[in-house]
Each structure stands twice: as C-alpha cells, then as structure tokens.
N, C-alpha and C positions, 0 to 999 in steps of 0.2 A: 434580160437573159443572158448579155455574157457571164452576170457573173456564175450566173445555175454552167452556165457550159462551159466558165471554167475548174468550177466545182464537180463537174461530172466526169472529167477528160482524164484521170487518174484512174475512176470507179470503168469508168466504159472500156477505160485501156488494158484492166487485173480484168473486165468482163474478157474481153476481144482475147488473151492469152488464153483465157480458158476456153474456148469458143474453139478456138485455132487449132488448137494444139489435135486435141480428139480429132476434129473435123478434117480437118488436115493430110494428115501424119497414121494415126491409126488404122484410118479405112484406109490410105494407101493414096492419097490422090497425087504424089508424086512420081508415082510411076510413069502418070500420063508424061511426067518432064525430063527422064531421064534417058531417052531417043533421043534428045534434041539437045543435053547437057544447059537445060534451061533450068534448074534443080530451088537453085538458090531467089533467081527471080522473078521464078511463076511464086514461089513459097511469099515473098513478099510481098508481090500483088493481094495474094490472098488474101493477107494478112489485113495490108490496108484496107482493102475491100472491106473484110467485114469490122474490119475497126468502125469506117466511115456508116456503117449499117450501124453499129451500136449506136454512134455520132447522132444518128439521123434521125432512130427509135425514142431515144435522148428527148431531144432537143423537140424534134413536132410532140411528144404528149408534155412535156409542160406550156408550150405556145399555147396546143386547147385548151387544155388545165385555165393558164393564167387569161382564157379567154369569153369566159365563159362564167356566171354564177360559184356555183357552188363548185369541190372539189368533186363531188360524185356523176354529177352530173356530164363534167369535164370528163372525168377517165373515163366513163361508159361513151360518151361523144367520140374521146382518141382512141379506144381500142376499137371502133366501126367505123373510122375513118382507115385506121392501117390495116384494115384485115379487107375494106373495097381498092385498097393502095394495091395490097400484094394480089389480088384477085385480078384488078384488071390494068395491071402498070408488069405484069410477067409473071 
C-alpha cells in the first residue's frame, strides 16, 4: 500500500493542479478572500484540500480493490462505497 501511495503522489499532484486552477481562479473563488487580504493562505489551503481529496480517492480505491477476489468486483464496490461516502458524509 505504501508503494502505491508513493507512486500515486506525482500523478495525484498533477491532477490536483489541473483541478485546482480552473476550480479556484476561473470560477472566481479568490474574490471571497480579497476583503480580508488572505488570498494566498486560502488558495494554499484550497489546493491542499483538493490534493488530499485526490490522495484519498486513490488510496481508498486501491484498498477496496486489493481486498476482493477480482478487480471488476473491487472497482464496482469501490464506486458504490465512494458514492455512499459522498452522499452520507457531506
């Protein structure tokens, strides 16, 4: 599991940058921080939240797929559990 996390760090970092830039700057979420002069702090925190979400998705899927007999069943189960965690956890 640790080896998979180490391998996923560069890919998830790249995906986090590609998701964060349009999500934060093009939509204009930084305008909320201009009044308090905390644009840098909030953008850094938002990037860390996006990056941690990407790492959670990768490690959660690998954990579920590794715990069942076939990869197809694991992928279906991971999708179901991930959808349920989004529905019931916020």
